[in-house]
C-alpha positions in Angstrom: 6.0 25.2 -3.1 2.8 25.2 -5.1 3.6 21.8 -6.7 6.8 23.2 -8.2 10.2 21.6 -7.6 12.3 23.4 -5.0 16.0 22.7 -4.7 18.1 22.5 -1.5 20.4 25.3 -2.9 17.4 27.6 -3.3 16.2 26.9 0.2 19.7 27.6 1.5 19.8 31.0 -0.3 16.3 31.8 0.9 16.7 30.9 4.6 20.5 31.1 5.3 20.4 27.7 6.9 23.1 25.1 6.0 22.4 22.3 3.5 22.6 19.7 6.2 19.9 21.6 8.2 17.7 21.9 5.1 18.0 18.2 4.2 17.1 17.3 7.8 14.1 19.5 7.8 13.0 18.2 4.4 13.2 14.6 5.8 11.1 15.6 8.7 8.5 17.2 6.5 8.4 14.2 4.2 7.9 12.0 7.3 4.7 14.0 7.9 3.5 13.7 4.3 3.9 17.4 3.5 6.3 16.9 0.7 8.2 14.3 -1.3 12.0 14.5 -1.5 13.5 14.2 -5.0 17.2 14.4 -6.1 18.5 17.8 -4.9 15.3 19.1 -3.4 11.6 18.4 -2.9 8.1 18.8 -4.4 4.8 19.3 -2.6 3.0 16.0 -1.8 -0.6 15.2 -2.6 -2.7 15.0 0.6 -5.6 13.1 -1.0 -3.9 9.9 -2.2 -4.9 10.5 -5.9 -3.4 8.1 -8.4 -2.3 10.0 -11.6 0.5 7.7 -12.7 0.3 4.5 -14.9 0.7 1.1 -13.3 4.2 0.8 -14.9 5.4 4.0 -13.3 4.0 3.1 -9.9 5.5 -0.4 -10.1 9.0 1.1 -10.6 8.8 3.4 -7.6 10.2 2.4 -4.2 10.9 -1.1 -5.5 13.2 -2.1 -2.6 10.6 -1.0 0.0 7.8 -2.9 -1.7 9.9 -6.0 -1.8 10.8 -5.8 1.9 7.2 -5.2 2.8 6.2 -8.2 0.6 8.7 -10.4 2.3 7.3 -9.5 5.7 3.8 -10.3 4.5 4.8 -13.7 3.2 6.0 -14.6 6.6 2.5 -13.9 8.0 0.8 -16.4 5.6 0.9 -20.1 6.4 0.9 -23.0 4.0 -2.4 -24.3 2.8 -4.3 -21.1 3.6 -6.8 -19.3 1.4 -5.7 -15.8 0.6 -7.3 -12.8 -1.1 -4.8 -10.3 -2.7 -6.2 -6.8 -3.3 -5.0 -5.0 -6.4 -2.0 -2.6 -6.4 1.7 -2.7 -7.1 2.7 -3.7 -3.5 0.2 -6.6 -3.5 1.7 -7.7 -6.8 5.1 -7.8 -5.1 3.5 -10.0 -2.4 2.3 -12.3 -5.1 5.8 -12.8 -6.4 7.0 -13.7 -2.9 4.3 -16.4 -2.7 5.3 -18.2 -5.8 5.8 -22.0 -5.1 3.7 -21.9 -1.9 0.8 -24.4 -1.4 -2.0 -21.8 -1.2 -5.4 -20.9 -2.7 -5.3 -17.3 -3.8 -8.0 -15.1 -5.1 -6.2 -12.3 -7.1 -8.0 -9.1 -7.8 -5.4 -8.2 -10.5 -4.1 -10.3 -13.4 -0.6 -9.0 -12.6 -0.8 -11.0 -9.3 -2.5 -14.0 -11.0 0.2 -14.3 -13.7 3.0 -14.1 -11.1 1.5 -16.9 -9.1 0.2 -18.9 -12.0 3.6 -19.7 -13.4 4.0 -22.4 -10.7 1.6 -25.3 -10.3 1.7 -25.4 -6.5 -0.8 -22.6 -5.9 -4.5 -22.7 -6.9 -5.1 -19.3 -8.5 -8.6 -17.7 -8.8 -9.5 -14.5 -10.7 -12.8 -12.6 -10.9 -14.7 -13.0 -14.2 -15.7 -10.4 -16.7 -14.0 -7.5 -18.4 -10.5 -6.5 -17.4 -9.7 -2.9 -16.7 -6.8 -1.6 -18.8 -3.4 -0.7 -17.2 -4.2 -2.2 -13.7 -5.5 -5.4 -15.2 -8.1 -5.7 -12.4 -11.6 -6.9 -12.9 -14.6 -4.7 -12.9 -15.9 -3.7 -9.4 -19.0 -5.9 -9.6 -16.9 -9.0 -10.6 -14.4 -8.3 -7.8 -17.2 -7.9 -5.2 -18.9 -11.1 -6.3 -15.7 -13.0 -6.1 -14.9 -11.8 -2.6 -18.4 -12.7 -1.5 -18.1 -16.2 -2.8 -15.0 -17.1 -0.8 -14.2 -17.6 2.9 -10.6 -16.6 3.2 -8.1 -17.2 6.0 -6.1 -14.1 5.1 -6.8 -10.9 3.2 -3.9 -8.6 2.1 -5.3 -5.1 1.5 -4.0 -1.9 0.1 -5.3 1.6 0.9 -4.8 5.1 -0.4 -4.7 6.4 3.2 -5.0 5.1 6.7 -5.4 6.9 10.0 -7.0 6.6 13.4 -9.4 9.5 12.8 -10.5 8.6 9.3 -10.0 4.8 9.1 -8.9 3.1 5.9 -9.8 5.1 2.9 -9.4 5.0 -0.9 -9.9 7.3 -3.8 -13.0 5.9 -5.5 -16.4 4.6 -4.4 -16.0 1.5 -6.4 -12.6 0.6 -4.9 -14.0 1.1 -1.4 -16.8 -1.4 -2.2 -14.3 -3.9 -3.4 -12.1 -3.5 -0.3 -15.0 -3.6 2.0 -16.1 -7.0 0.5 -12.5 -8.3 0.9 -12.5 -7.2 4.6 -15.8 -9.0 5.2 -14.7 -12.3 3.6 -11.5 -12.9 5.6 -10.7 -14.1 9.1 -7.3 -12.3 9.3 -6.7 -9.0 7.6 -3.3 -7.5 6.7 -3.0 -3.8 5.6 -0.1 -2.6 3.5 0.6 1.1 3.8 3.8 3.0 3.5 4.7 6.1 5.4 3.0 8.5 2.9 -0.3 6.7 3.2 -0.3 7.1 7.0 -0.1 10.9 6.6 -2.9 11.8 4.2 -6.6 11.2 3.6 -8.8 10.0 0.8 -12.5 10.3 0.2 -14.1 6.8 0.6 -13.9 4.8 3.8 -14.0 1.0 3.7 -12.9 0.0 7.2 -11.7 1.1 10.6 -8.4 0.3 12.3 -10.4 -2.2 14.4 -11.1 -4.2 11.2 -7.5 -5.1 10.6 -5.1 -7.4 12.5 -1.7 -6.4 11.1 -0.2 -3.3 9.6 2.9 -3.8 7.4 4.7 -0.5 6.8 8.2 0.9 6.4 10.5 1.6 9.3 10.5 5.4 8.5 6.8 5.8 9.3 6.1 8.4 12.1 6.2 6.6 15.5 3.2 8.6 16.8 1.0 7.4 14.0 2.2 3.8 14.5 1.2 4.1 18.2 -2.4 4.9 17.1 -2.5 1.5 15.3 -1.1 -0.3 18.3 -3.6 1.4 20.6 -6.4 0.0 18.3 -5.0 -3.6 18.8 -3.2 -3.8 15.5 0.1 -5.6 15.3 2.7 -3.4 13.5 5.5 -4.8 11.4 8.3 -2.6 10.1 10.1 -3.3 6.9 13.3 -1.5 5.9 12.7 1.8 4.1 14.2 2.8 0.8 17.3 5.0 1.1 16.4 8.7 1.1 17.4 10.9 -1.9 20.5 12.9 -1.3 
């Protein structure tokens, strides 16, 4: 597809297959991370987990799936625990589900800190220093220092990609250092990764599957990939997936 949008009608004309068959095949290819379905067709998917969109654009994508993932994560966190929340739009959704809980939370993003800070029940901690525009995260050095200064019961992590062969990876060296420090500071580690992140790779490794305890993903994730996590001793939790595009 070369990054261009291809329609179902065009694929029907090209292959002679029925629209139902084309949509089924597109769903299968999307499940393997080879494309992303859009209304009426599909576009090629990035295999390297690169972030090219603004925070606001990413926050408005797959909202229902992020909220269902966040609700599952909230059930894995007990009252009075100390929690580290990685940056990212799904982690920010987790923060919103934790509002009103009696927790101590180190937030790597001000988006999460503001969501939790509106209620006095939680003790909210943020790294010091300069704030990065758009994501509202602290600088890498401040985030690493903050993670090293805390002993957390639970860490909730994001990743650009996750697989048995490559481990947990992200798109920048600095982000890998932050996530590695978060992994090291927590007793229990929860990874958030939707289907797409289980089918691609990124450049910088920060942990292996053996370093996480729980994977929270969407129910449409490929079963064979989920078995790789289970084989590594990871508890897999499946949240409802967002409805597919027609």
